[in-house]
VEXDREN-2710 file (C-alpha; in Angstrom, 1 decimal):
% VEXDREN-2710
k/r/px/py/pz
1/UNK/-21.4/1.7/25.6
2/UNK/-19.3/2.1/22.6
3/UNK/-16.4/4.8/23.3
4/UNK/-16.4/7.6/20.5
5/UNK/-13.7/7.2/17.9
6/UNK/-11.2/10.1/17.9
7/UNK/-11.4/12.5/14.9
8/UNK/-8.2/12.2/12.4
9/UNK/-5.9/15.1/12.7
10/UNK/-5.0/16.9/9.3
11/UNK/-2.1/18.5/10.8
12/UNK/-0.2/15.5/11.3
13/UNK/1.6/15.4/8.1
14/UNK/1.2/18.8/6.7
15/UNK/2.0/19.2/2.9
16/UNK/0.8/15.6/2.1
17/UNK/-2.2/15.9/-0.2
18/UNK/-3.5/12.5/-0.3
19/UNK/-2.9/9.3/2.0
20/UNK/-3.7/5.8/0.3
21/UNK/-3.6/2.7/2.3
22/UNK/-2.6/-0.6/0.7
23/UNK/-3.9/-3.5/2.8
24/UNK/-4.6/-7.2/2.7
25/UNK/-6.6/-9.5/4.7
26/UNK/-3.8/-12.0/5.2
27/UNK/-0.3/-12.3/4.5
28/UNK/1.6/-13.7/1.5
29/UNK/-0.8/-12.1/-1.2
30/UNK/2.0/-9.7/-2.5
31/UNK/0.8/-6.5/-1.0
32/UNK/4.2/-4.7/-0.5
33/UNK/5.1/-5.9/-3.9
34/UNK/2.0/-4.1/-5.2
35/UNK/2.5/-1.1/-3.1
36/UNK/6.1/-0.6/-4.1
37/UNK/5.3/-0.8/-7.8
38/UNK/2.0/1.3/-7.6
39/UNK/4.1/4.0/-5.8
40/UNK/6.6/4.1/-8.6
41/UNK/3.8/4.1/-11.2
42/UNK/2.1/7.0/-9.5
43/UNK/5.5/8.9/-9.4
44/UNK/5.8/8.4/-13.4
45/UNK/2.4/10.1/-13.8
46/UNK/4.4/13.4/-12.6
47/UNK/3.1/13.2/-9.2
48/UNK/5.4/13.6/-6.1
49/UNK/4.9/10.2/-3.9
50/UNK/6.3/9.1/-0.7
51/UNK/6.0/5.4/0.6
52/UNK/5.6/4.5/4.3
53/UNK/6.3/1.0/5.1
54/UNK/3.6/0.3/7.8
55/UNK/4.6/-3.5/7.9
56/UNK/6.3/-3.3/10.9
57/UNK/6.8/-7.0/11.4
58/UNK/7.9/-7.5/7.8
59/UNK/9.6/-4.3/6.5
60/UNK/10.5/-5.5/3.0
61/UNK/10.3/-2.1/1.3
62/UNK/14.0/-1.3/1.6
63/UNK/15.1/-4.6/-0.2
64/UNK/12.6/-4.1/-2.9
65/UNK/13.5/-0.7/-3.9
66/UNK/17.6/-1.4/-3.1
67/UNK/18.0/1.2/-0.4
68/UNK/21.0/0.8/2.2
69/UNK/22.0/2.9/5.0
70/UNK/20.1/4.9/7.8
71/UNK/17.8/7.9/7.4
72/UNK/19.4/11.3/8.8
73/UNK/17.5/13.8/11.4
74/UNK/17.1/17.5/10.8
75/UNK/15.5/19.8/13.3
76/UNK/14.0/17.1/15.5
77/UNK/12.7/15.5/12.3
78/UNK/13.7/12.0/10.5
79/UNK/14.4/12.7/6.9
80/UNK/12.8/9.9/4.5
81/UNK/15.1/8.3/2.4
82/UNK/15.0/8.8/-1.3
83/UNK/15.1/6.2/-4.1
84/UNK/13.9/6.0/-7.7
85/UNK/12.1/9.3/-7.2
86/UNK/10.2/8.2/-4.1
87/UNK/10.5/9.4/-0.5
88/UNK/10.6/6.2/1.7
89/UNK/10.4/5.5/5.4
90/UNK/10.5/1.8/6.9
91/UNK/11.5/0.3/10.2
92/UNK/13.9/-1.7/8.1
93/UNK/16.0/1.3/7.7
94/UNK/16.3/1.8/11.3
95/UNK/16.4/-1.4/12.8
96/UNK/18.4/-3.3/10.2
97/UNK/17.9/-6.2/7.9
98/UNK/18.2/-9.1/10.3
99/UNK/16.9/-7.7/13.5
100/UNK/13.6/-9.3/14.5
101/UNK/10.8/-7.1/15.4
102/UNK/9.3/-8.5/18.4
103/UNK/6.7/-6.0/19.4
104/UNK/3.2/-6.1/20.9
105/UNK/0.1/-4.4/19.1
106/UNK/0.3/-0.9/21.0
107/UNK/3.9/-0.4/20.3
108/UNK/3.1/-1.1/16.6
109/UNK/0.7/1.4/16.7
110/UNK/3.3/4.1/18.1
111/UNK/5.6/3.6/15.3
112/UNK/2.8/4.0/13.0
113/UNK/2.1/7.5/14.6
114/UNK/5.8/8.4/14.7
115/UNK/6.2/7.6/11.1
116/UNK/3.5/10.2/10.3
117/UNK/4.3/12.9/12.7
118/UNK/8.0/12.6/13.1
119/UNK/9.1/12.1/9.4
120/UNK/9.8/15.2/7.3
121/UNK/7.6/14.3/4.3
122/UNK/7.6/17.7/2.9
123/UNK/5.3/18.3/0.0
124/UNK/3.8/15.1/-1.5
125/UNK/0.8/14.7/-3.9
126/UNK/0.2/11.0/-2.5
127/UNK/1.5/9.2/0.4
128/UNK/1.3/5.6/-0.1
129/UNK/1.1/3.5/3.0
130/UNK/1.9/-0.2/3.0
131/UNK/0.0/-1.7/6.0
132/UNK/0.6/-5.2/7.7
133/UNK/-1.8/-7.8/7.0
134/UNK/-4.8/-8.4/8.8
135/UNK/-7.4/-6.1/10.6
136/UNK/-5.2/-4.9/13.8
137/UNK/-3.7/-2.2/15.6
138/UNK/-2.0/-0.7/12.6
139/UNK/-4.9/-0.2/10.5
140/UNK/-7.0/1.3/13.4
141/UNK/-3.9/3.5/14.5
142/UNK/-3.7/5.0/11.0
143/UNK/-7.5/5.5/10.5
144/UNK/-7.6/7.5/13.7
145/UNK/-4.5/9.5/13.1
146/UNK/-5.0/11.0/9.8
147/UNK/-7.7/11.3/7.2
148/UNK/-7.1/8.5/4.5
149/UNK/-8.5/9.4/1.0
150/UNK/-8.9/5.7/0.7
151/UNK/-7.7/1.9/1.1
152/UNK/-6.8/-0.5/-1.7
153/UNK/-7.2/-4.2/-0.9
154/UNK/-4.9/-6.8/-2.3
155/UNK/-6.0/-10.4/-2.7
156/UNK/-5.2/-13.5/-4.6
157/UNK/-8.2/-15.4/-6.3
158/UNK/-8.6/-18.4/-3.9
159/UNK/-11.5/-18.7/-1.4
160/UNK/-9.5/-18.6/1.5
161/UNK/-7.8/-15.2/0.6
162/UNK/-11.2/-13.7/-0.4
163/UNK/-12.7/-14.7/3.1
164/UNK/-10.3/-12.2/4.8
165/UNK/-10.7/-9.6/2.0
166/UNK/-14.3/-9.5/3.2
167/UNK/-13.1/-8.7/6.7
168/UNK/-10.6/-6.1/5.6
169/UNK/-13.4/-4.2/3.6
170/UNK/-15.9/-4.2/6.5
171/UNK/-13.2/-3.0/8.8
172/UNK/-12.6/0.1/6.7
173/UNK/-16.2/0.5/6.3
174/UNK/-16.7/0.7/10.0
175/UNK/-13.8/3.0/10.3
176/UNK/-15.1/5.3/7.8
177/UNK/-12.6/4.8/5.2
178/UNK/-13.5/4.7/1.6
179/UNK/-12.4/1.4/0.1
180/UNK/-11.3/2.4/-3.5
181/UNK/-11.2/-1.0/-5.0
182/UNK/-9.6/-4.7/-5.2
183/UNK/-6.5/-5.5/-6.8
184/UNK/-6.0/-9.3/-7.6
185/UNK/-2.7/-10.3/-7.8
186/UNK/-1.3/-13.5/-8.9
187/UNK/-4.3/-13.7/-11.0
188/UNK/-2.9/-16.4/-13.4
189/UNK/0.5/-17.8/-13.9
190/UNK/1.9/-16.8/-17.5
191/UNK/4.4/-19.6/-18.8
192/UNK/7.8/-18.0/-19.6
193/UNK/8.2/-20.4/-22.5
194/UNK/5.1/-20.8/-24.6
195/UNK/3.0/-17.9/-23.0
196/UNK/0.1/-20.0/-22.0
197/UNK/-1.8/-18.7/-19.0
198/UNK/-2.9/-21.0/-15.9
199/UNK/-5.3/-19.8/-13.2
200/UNK/-3.3/-21.6/-10.5
201/UNK/-5.4/-20.3/-7.7
202/UNK/-8.7/-20.0/-9.3
203/UNK/-10.5/-17.6/-11.3
204/UNK/-13.1/-14.9/-10.9
205/UNK/-12.8/-14.4/-7.2
206/UNK/-11.7/-10.7/-7.4
207/UNK/-14.7/-9.9/-9.6
208/UNK/-17.1/-11.9/-7.3
209/UNK/-16.2/-9.9/-4.4
210/UNK/-16.1/-6.6/-5.9
211/UNK/-19.7/-7.1/-7.2
212/UNK/-20.7/-8.2/-3.8
213/UNK/-19.5/-5.0/-2.0
214/UNK/-20.3/-2.5/-5.0
215/UNK/-16.6/-1.6/-5.4
216/UNK/-14.3/-1.7/-8.7
217/UNK/-11.9/-4.6/-9.4
218/UNK/-8.7/-1.9/-10.3
219/UNK/-6.6/-4.6/-11.7
220/UNK/-5.3/-8.0/-12.2
221/UNK/-1.7/-8.7/-11.9
222/UNK/-0.5/-12.0/-13.1
223/UNK/2.4/-14.0/-11.8
224/UNK/5.5/-13.3/-13.9
225/UNK/9.2/-13.8/-13.4
226/UNK/10.1/-10.2/-14.0
227/UNK/7.7/-9.1/-10.9
228/UNK/9.3/-11.5/-8.4
229/UNK/13.0/-10.6/-10.0
230/UNK/12.6/-7.0/-9.6
231/UNK/11.5/-7.2/-5.8
232/UNK/14.4/-9.3/-5.2
233/UNK/17.4/-7.4/-6.9
234/UNK/16.0/-3.9/-5.6
235/UNK/15.1/-2.8/-9.2
236/UNK/11.3/-3.1/-9.3
237/UNK/9.5/-4.0/-12.5
238/UNK/7.7/-0.8/-12.6
239/UNK/10.9/0.9/-13.6
240/UNK/11.0/-0.9/-16.9
241/UNK/9.3/-0.6/-20.2
242/UNK/8.3/-4.2/-19.9
243/UNK/4.6/-5.6/-20.1
244/UNK/4.6/-6.2/-16.6
245/UNK/5.4/-2.5/-15.9
246/UNK/2.6/-1.6/-18.1
247/UNK/0.2/-3.4/-15.7
248/UNK/1.2/-1.4/-12.8
249/UNK/0.8/1.7/-14.9
250/UNK/-2.7/1.0/-15.6
251/UNK/-3.4/-0.1/-12.2
252/UNK/-2.0/3.5/-11.1
253/UNK/-4.2/5.1/-13.7
254/UNK/-7.3/3.1/-12.4
255/UNK/-6.5/4.2/-8.7
256/UNK/-6.1/8.0/-9.4
257/UNK/-9.5/7.7/-11.4
258/UNK/-10.9/6.3/-8.3
259/UNK/-9.4/9.1/-6.1
260/UNK/-10.8/11.7/-8.4
261/UNK/-14.3/10.1/-8.2
262/UNK/-14.2/10.1/-4.5
263/UNK/-13.5/13.7/-4.5
264/UNK/-16.3/14.7/-7.0
265/UNK/-18.8/12.8/-4.8
266/UNK/-18.1/14.5/-1.9
267/UNK/-16.0/17.0/0.2
268/UNK/-12.3/16.9/-0.8
269/UNK/-10.1/15.4/1.8
270/UNK/-6.5/16.7/1.8
271/UNK/-3.9/16.6/4.3
272/UNK/-2.4/20.1/4.2
END
């Protein structure tokens, strides 16, 4: 007999209007890079944005944003750190850069819950949640703890990645979380010398999967040196006026359009 799933509580993070999960079926597809730059691009639209690093075993968000130090506490709540206009929380800010996180699944789930209930997020238009890869405890805990407005699935074009995307989409469908669309990262390599474009990991995979599930392909992000450099030096490319930054701004517009469409198609899901 299947046990009933607990209903997500809207009171866990009062003041947050929308919660958006960024997920991937497998690691190594650039999910955190997408989450960081997407959060920044969303904030550039005038929205107040938070970024929760739920990738407990690989908390890279502090490095990507150039955040140092540890968060303060006030009134029994953890205060998120702020950088580039984002409110940010990550286990990397608490455990330190070089500390390995050797935890079993249930502990990871409890940390996710604490990041939601014990952090003073304040008033946010959007909370972007960077999830660990796969279909495990973190995803289940998140969906059971708060009402999610939607999930974004990050993938690369090759078949082995797309096979895992299918599992991720089916997981969110079973959890009742709308999948807003697919983001195809590393869609092609752009030569910095001549500008030639090469589909190193194949082509058309994102479109094919999107059509199969009846969801949109929200954007295709090429392999560009500036994107990698921005994540390494703590100054993400979305902060610049480059072509790479415009890719993420276009992605943010597409995500906002899908969130608005979800609200029009059904009752508005807010966390307030």
